[in-house]
N, C-alpha and C positions, 0 to 999 in steps of 0.2 A: 779606416780612412784610406782613401786612394793615395797612391804614391807616384810621384812624377820625377823623372830625371831631366834637368835642364842643363844642357851644355852651353858654354859661352855665358854662364850665369853672372859673371862679374862685369859683363859688357853693358852697353847702353840699353839695348832692348832686353837682353837676358835678365838684367837686374829688375826691371819693371815686371817681367813675366814672373819672377820669383815672388814678388809682392802680390801679384794678381792671384796666383794659385794658392798661396798661403791664405789670402782673404777668402777664397772659395772653399777652404777647408781641406786642402791637400797636405800631405807630408811631402816636402820638397827636398830633393837631393840636388845640390848645386855642384857643377863641375866646371873648372876653368884652369888653364895653365898660366893665366895672367900675361899672355903674350901681348895682348892689347887691352885686356880688361883690368879692372882695379878693385881691390878688396874694399875700398872706401864706398863703392856702390852698394855693397851688401852687408857691411859690417854691422849695421843696425839690426840685421836679422839673426845674427849669431846667438843671441840670447834666447831665441825661440826653440822649444823642444821639438817642434815640427820641422825644423830646418837643420840640414847638415851640409857641410862643404868638403869637397875633395879637390885637392890641387893635382890635376892630371891632364895630360895631353891625349885627346881622344884618337889621335893618329896611331897611338899604341893600344894594345889590348885593353878593353874596358870591362871591368867587373863591378857590379853592384849587388851586394848580398840581399837575399830575401825577395819578397814580392816587389814587382814593378808593374804598374798599370799603363803608364804613358811615358813617352820620351819626346822632348823638344830639342832638336839639334840646331843650335844657334852659334856654335863655335866656328869662327872664321874671321880673319881680318876682313874688314868691310869698307875701308876707305882707300882711295887711290894711293895715298902716301904709304899706307901699311902694306897693301899687297904688291906694290912696286918694290918696296924694300924687302919683303918676305915672300917672294914668288913661290918658292918650293914649299914652304909651310902652308901657303894658301891652297896650292894644288893637293897637298897631302891631306889636309883636314877635310876638303871636299870629296876626296876619293877614299883614302884609307879610313879616315874618321867616319865617314858615312857608312862604309862597309862594316866597320866594327860595331856601330850602333844598330845597324840593321840586323846583324847577328845577335846582338843582345836582345833586341826586340823579339826576334824569332824564338830565342831561348825562353824568354819570360812570358811570351804571349801578350806583349805590350803593343799599344798603338803608337806609331812613330810619326811625328810631324817634322818635316825638314823646312828650314828657312832658305827658300830660293829668293830670287831678286828680279827686279825689272831689267837688270843687266843681261839676262838671257835673251832679251830682245835686241841687244846691241844698239847700233845707231838705226832706229827703226824706219822702215819704208812704209809702214802702216800706222795710221794715227786716227784716234787713240789706239792703244795697244790692247788687243783682246787675247785671251788665253790660247786661242787657236793659231795665233801668229807665231811662226817658227823663228823669226829673228834674222838680224843682219849683223853677224859677229865675225870679227877678224881673229881667228884662233891663235895666230902667232904675233899679234900686236901686243903692246904693253899692257892692255887691259885683259888680254886673253887668259892670263893665269886665273883671274877671278871669274870671268864670264864662263870659261869652259869647265872650271871646277864646279860651278853651279849647274851647268847643263848636264855634266856627267852625274852629279848628285841626283838630279831629277830622273835621269835614265835608269840608274841602278835602283833607285827607290821604286820606280814603276815595275822594274823587273822582279823585285822581291814581292811586290804586291800581286803581280800576275802569276809568277811561278810558284811562290810559297804561300800565296793567299794571305800575306801579311796585311794587317790594318795600317794603311799609310795615308798621310795627308801632305799636300805641298802648298805652301803659301809663297806667292811671288810678291815680295815687299817692294813698294815704291818709296821714294825719298821720305824718310821719317825723321822727325826732329823733336827736341824737347830737353828737359833737364837730364843731366848725366851724360850728354854728348861730350866727348873730349874736345876741348877748345883747340887742340893742336892736331886734329886728325886729318886736316887737309880738305875736308868737305866744305862746300860753299857756305852754308849758313853759319857754322861756328867761325869760319874765317871772317865773314862779314861782321859778325857781332864783335869779335875780338878786335878787329881793326878799327871799328867805329868807336868802341869803348876807349881804346888807346889814342884815338884821334889820328891814326895812321891812314895813308892812302888805302882805299878799298880796292882789292884786286879783282878785275873782271877779265876772264879769258875769252878771246874772240871779241865780237862787237856787242855781246850781251843780249842778242836776240834769241839765243837758245832758251828752251823752256824747261821748267821742272814743275812737279806737282807735289806739294809738301803736305804730309800727313802727320798730325800731332800724335805723340807717343801713346796717349790714353786710347785714342781711336784705334791705333795699330794693334795694341795689346788686346782690346776687345774683339777685333776681327780675328786675330789668331786663336783666341779662346773659343770663339764660336765655330771656327773651322775645325779645330781639334775635336770638338764635341759633336760635329755633324757626321753624316753618313756619306760624305762626298769625297772621292779619292783622287779626282783630277785636280790639276793646278788651279788656284784661285788668286786673282789679283786683289791685294789689300792695299789701298792707297786713297788719297784724296784727289778726285778728278779735276779740282779747280786749278787750272793751268796758269802759270805766270812766267814772264821772261826773267832772266837773271838780272837784267838792268832794272826792272821794276821791283824785283826782290830787294836789291840794294837800296833803292829809294825808300821802301817800307822799313827797312832796318834803320836807316838814317832818321826817319821820322820818329821811331821809337826811342832811339838813343839821343835824346834831346840835348842840344848843346855841343854835339860832336863837331869837330873841325875837319873831319875826314872829307877827302875828295876822291873821285874815281880814277883809278889807274888801269889802262887797258894793256893786255899782254896777249901773246900768240895763243891760239886755242890748242890744247894738247891733242895728240894723235888719237883718233877714234872716239873723241868725246862726243856723246850723243847730242844731236841738235834738238830733238823733241823727246819729251817724256810725259805721258799722260795715261793713266790707267782707265780702261773700260771696266767698270765695277758692276756690270749687269748681273754677273753670276753671284757676286757677294750679296747683292741686294735680294735676288730671287731665291737663292739657296740658303743663305745664312740669315737673311733679314737684317743685314748690316749695311750701314752707311756712316760716313764720318759725321761727328757732331760738333767738333771744335773748329771754329773758323780761324783763318790765318792771323787775323788781328789779335785775337785772344791768345792763340798759341805762341805767336812771336813775343807777346808781352811776357808770358810765363817763362819763355826761354831766356829772354833778356834778364828777367829778375834772377834767374839762376846764374847766368854768365857774369853779370856785373859784380857778383861776390867772389868770383874765382879768377878773374882776369887781373894780372899784376903788371 
């Protein structure tokens, strides 16, 4: 059986990846220091003999005994609340953590896929965003700790690929949502659902004209799997290109949370918050044969069904 190490395994995307690779017949080694992840996301897997868990910070030396065929590096704070509260840890896991895992991949002869992000494009001047766009990023702004950690992560990964001939893959993840998102992580969609379920005012930053493109977790995981198994080493956007304004997103949430008494409350837009976000997924379609299948109406309903049971 093939063996894969998944870092950030107790997080939102990481936990779904654990399930995916177990389903595909892999032995899964899960690693997380639980800085933002939760064991409740993966505790149902502990009974499986093909699954093992290590509580570890990948910013420190990483050792996995025996054979290792693949590594997925998904360890990082990923929401503005998290990386603004933990700027040093965010920079370290993107730099030191990535370096440690590249070294492990080199030692084991493993293929490494890193989780990059649409944030490498910053507040984009090109729309939609193609992988060839270099971005518009403020390196010393409040979001710089996350943006630059991910940009460095891509740079050192490509350096190992070029210099050491290491098998590497880079996925640029656009806004992803679904069950197991943290309701308190500060991202737009969990906020909207939590506020609507509680009947509180729904917070919109700016005038709500800024756009996002929401990809359901099952589609995201499928794209990541196909990229890992492909022969393509350059960055690939994985996201849903169906663009929607924040204001319209709130209305869709209100329509799903029937009976909510929530109204909209407008606040100042945070510094460097991107005005547009839409992936060009031409490469994913042509190289991976991938495109999203879950529509926003279905995905939002599934997400609401999850959130309504955990909001107190």
